[in-house]
C-alpha positions, 0 to 999 in steps of 0.5 A: 601389346603384341604378339611375340614373334615365336610362341612358345609351342614354336619354341618347344618344338626348336628345342625338341628339333635340335635335343633330336640331333644331339642325341643323334651325335650322342649328347645325351646331356645337352639334349635332355637339358634341351627337352627339359626345357620344351616340356617346362613350357609346352609338356606334350606327351611326345616330348615328355616320352623322348625326355623319359627315354634319353633319361633312362641312357643314364643310371643317375636319371632313372627316377626322373625317366620313369615319371617322365615315361608315366606322364607320356603314357598318361596323356597319350604318348602315340609310341606303342613302346613306351609301357615296355620302355616304362618296365624296364626302367621299373625294373633297372630302379628296383634292381638297385641300379640308381645307387650308381654301385651296381652300373657296370660296363658300357654305362660307367661311360655315360655317367662321365658327363655329369 
């Protein structure tokens, strides 16, 4: 059996790079889909962290963001801002922001693409 032309790790890195480009263009939904695929095959701490930070932009995905940020921190992600980001996500969940009823102003546009 011959080796695949691209390893899983290389493919995951390609997906993450593409996700970063999409996020830079504020195409977060597409970026999140690519990051979820990358994390499925290669659940690196930095990929989990990026996924959690992008998910936290949408109130409907706060529970996913909490899980991914928690896993990233547990795996030793390098980003020192993650504990504060996780605390903020948890605060938003506790305040009921995930229900959609308290989404106001700027958040409503981010929900539209679902």
